[in-house]
N, C-alpha and C positions, 0 to 999 in steps of 0.2 A: 175355131180351136185354136187353128194360130196366136191367136191375139190371148188369146187365154193361156199360151204353152209361155209368152212374154211375160205376160202379168206376174202370172206365177214363179218364173223366175228371179224377177226385178224386187220380189216381195221375200224371196227365200236370200236374195245376197242384202236389200235392206238388213234383214235379221242378224244376217250372220254379221254386219259392221256393228248394228246395232252391240251383240253379244262380244264382241271382241274389244268394244269401246268402257263395255264395262267390268270385264276382267282387268282390264289394263288401270283401270279407275282405281279398282280393287285391291291391285298390288301398291299402285302408288301409296294408298293409303296406311297400309301396313308398312311399307318402308319407312315411313313418314311418322310413323308414333314412337314419340320418347319419354321416356321410363323418368317421372320424378325422383330427385336425389336430394336427400343436404351435405352439403361439404363441408370439410373444415383444413386447413391451411397447415403444410408442414412446418412448424416453428424451429426456432432454436434457445436454445435455454440449458442451464447446466442440469445435470438429472444423475441424484448419486444409485449408489444399487444402497440395498436395504436390508438389514436382520431385525425379526421379531422377535420377540419373547416375553414373557413374564415372570413377576416375583412380587415378594411379599418386603415392605418398608421394616427395617428395624433401627434404632438409633446408633451412630456411629460409638459415641459413647456413653455406656451407662453403666448400672451399677446397683447391684444386690447388701444390701445393710446388714448384716449377723449379728448378734452379741458375740462377744466376746467375754464375758465371763456370766454368772450365773447370778439369780433373784428375781424380786418383782419390779416389776417398773413402774417406778412413782411417776412419772408423769412425758408427755412428750408435747413438743412448741407443737407439731404441724399437720399436716391433713392432705389428702391425695388431690392432685390440684398445684399445691401451695409450691415456688419455686423456693429453690435453695442457694446458699452460696456454698462452698467447698469450704470446711472445715464450725459449719451452721451444728449449734446443739439442736437434735432432733428430737434424744429422748437421755433418762437419768434412771440409772437401775441401783437401786441401795448406793450412792457414791458416800455419805456415810461412812456406813458397814466399811466400805474397805478405805476410807479416810482415817476409823482406827484401828486398820489392821498394819494400814502403812506404817503407822506414828509409833504402834508396838513397837514392830520389829526395827524403825531406826532406833527406839527405844535401848532393846539388844548390842545392836551397832554398835552405841555409844558405850556403853556398860563394858564390852568385850574389848571395844580398843584402849579402854582405860586399865583395862587389868592385862593386857599386853603390854600394854608402854610399861607396868612395873615389872610385868615379870621381864623385860627385855633389860629393864638396868640391873635386878637381880643376878642373872646372866651374865654381863659383865664382872659382876664381882663371883662368877663363879658358885652363886650361891643355887641356883636352877639348874636342874639338866636340858641339856640344847633337847633331848626329845620333848619334853614341858612347854617350853616355846614354840614347838613345830606344831603341839598339840593346838594351843593358842588362833596360832596364825593361822591355821587351815580352818578351826573354827571360824574364827572373821569373813575366813573367804566365802565360807559357809551362807554367813547370816546377811554379807550384802549381796550374793545374789538370790535370797531369800527376800533381802529388802525391792531389791528392782524389778522383783516380781510383784508384789505387791505394790507398786508405782505404777506398773505395767497393768495392773489390775484395776486400781485407782482412777486411771487414765481412760483406760474405758468403758466406765460405768458409766462415764459421763459420753452416749452416742453424740459423733459426728458426722455431717455430710465429707463422703470424700473426695464427690465434685459435683461441681454445681448442676442445676439443670433442675428440672419438675418430678413431683414424690408421683408417681403414679401407681404405686400402691402402699397401703400400709397393711400391713400383720398383724399387729399388736393392741389393744388394749391397758387402759391404764392399771393396773392391778395383777396383768398377767404375772406367771412364774415363768423366766425363761432360761433358756440352756444357753451352755455354748455353741455355736454354730447354725442356731434358730438362727430364721428369717426375721427381719423386723420392717423394713422398707425398702421400694423398690425408682430409682432416679434414675430416670432417662435425662438425655437432652435435645431438646429440637429443633437447634438450630441448623443442627449435621445430621441428616441420615442419608444412608445405605440402601441398597439394593443390589444383590446377589443374583445372578443368572446363571443359569450352564447355559454350552457353547457348545453347539460340537466342530470336532475337531477339524473339520475342510475348512469352517471359517477363519479359524485362529491368527493364521498370516495373514486374509484378508484384513482381520482387524485391528492389524496393528497399525493401519491406517487412514483413520474414520475420521469423518469429515462433522461429528456430529450427534450427539444423541439427543433424545428426550421420552417424556413419558406422560399417560395419559391415566385418569382415574374415573374410577364410575363412578366415585363419588362427585366427582369435581367433572359435571359433563364442560364442554368446548375448552374445556382450559387445556394448556397444555407446558411441562415444565422440564424446564434443561437439564440433563446431568452429566458429569465430567466422570468418563473411565479413569478409574483411577487405581487399579491393579486386573492384571492377569494372570493366574495361574498357571505357573510354571509344570506343571501334572497334567494328563490326564487322568482320569478315570475308567482304565481297561472296562469294569462292568457298564459304563454307559454312553464309552467316547466321546463324553464333553467336558470340559475344562469351565472354573468357574470365573468368571467374568464381576467384580465389582466396582460401583458405580457410586458417584457421589453424588447429593443432593443437596442445595443450599436452602433452608426452611424460616428463614429472617420473620418472614410473615407468620411462620405457624399457620400457614392453611393447612400443609401434610402433615399424617402422626402415622406414629410404627404400628404397624400392623395392617397400614393399607396397601390392597393388592393392585399393583401398575402394570401396565402395557407399556412395554419399552420398545424403540424404533432407535437401533443404529444404522446411521449413513455411512458407507464408506466406498472407496473406488471412484470415485466423482470424474465425471466429464463434461468438462465447462462448456462445450458446444456441442452438445448432442443433439440431433434429430428424432423432432417428436413428430406424434402424431397422437392423436386421444385412441384411448384403449379399443372405444368402441366400432371401430372403424376397422378392426381386424377378425378374419374370416378364420377359425380354425376348422383346417381338416386334414385329421389323422393326425395330427402332431404336429404338423405343418402351418405355417402362420399366411394369408396371404391381403392380400386389400386391392381395392379396386383406385385408379389414380386420372385423372381425367386428362385428357389433351383436345381438345377443339373439338370437347362437345363425345369423343368417345370414350366409355368408360374401357380401361385398358386393367385385366389381374395379374395381377405382380409379385410375386412369391418373395417375403421380405424376412430376415434372422432381425433378432431380438434383442433387445441388449435392455439397459439400464429401466424401472421404469417405477411410479406408485398407482394408486389407484383410478387415477384419470386419464393419465400420459405415460408413454414408453418409448422408448430410445427404436429406432429401426434405423436398418444401414441401406444404403443403396436407393435413398429419396433427394430429389432437391430440395430447399429450402426454397417454400412458396409453392411449391407444388399441391395442387387440389389433391385429396384424397374423400371417398365418397366414407360417410359415419351413420346414413339412414336410406335403409331400399336398398344392401346391395344384397339383400341375399335375394330378390328376385332377378339378380342383370347374368348376363351369360358376357364373357369376354367381348369386346370391341363391340360394346350395345351403345347402341345411342341414347344418351341421356339430355333431360331438366334440369338444370339445377336450380331448385327454389332458394332453398336457405342454404347460407354458409355465409 
């Protein structure tokens, strides 16, 4: 009986020892489990703030050519898409008729001028009254004015380009009857384009110190076009709270066309030595931004304030260049968790 009790006690001791060792082993295994993460290094690089907007391109210089006289369009020398030079003939509106009218009026002026000369000689001899002389002088002045108008009409009967550029639209056909102020052609200059955008008033002071602007177009994917800010309106529209900003785009190669829709990005407030981390490292908790920093295999959760940034990188304050931040796996971490870096 005593031997049996001794044997049972020994078995219980062995069992207790075995159970304790298993629990200790399990605790040790749980403590050594490390969460795999990807990391990136805090880098130092220039980073500017960005203002984004959009608008429609227009020609910096354009003109609508209108008729200045009435008559039939006898001919036109250009078509849509043609390049023209300032002063080049575009169309003719009955120039012969206006030439005849000018010649008729010039003949009247010559006739009255001769009569006036004779009358002056007679007046000097007291053979005609001063009233007769005054009437002839006034008649001559009126005829000269009419002659000037006929000469203008003759000039306008030959339609010329007011600026150099490209014919973007033709409104007329040969044989059309046109009247004064009726549109004939549109001319645009593609070499210099402009873009007007609306800027909220809170950005006006900041955009006075810009560091570059560029535009992209859906019609030209993967291409960026530099733009130059030329004018900022000094007046804010009280209805919209915005001011008009004008940009200039050089277009010597003709890839851009007026009417194209542009996305605009303007850089300002450049920080030349910004501390940058990938945006994917950030965790947004109720409007507060946090990230995990790795030190000696431990992930520490830190709250950061953001500065300038783009779609991939963002400036953060309070981090040391070269520090490692978690970019993948951070949503499975807790503060002070052990991690295993598998990429970075």
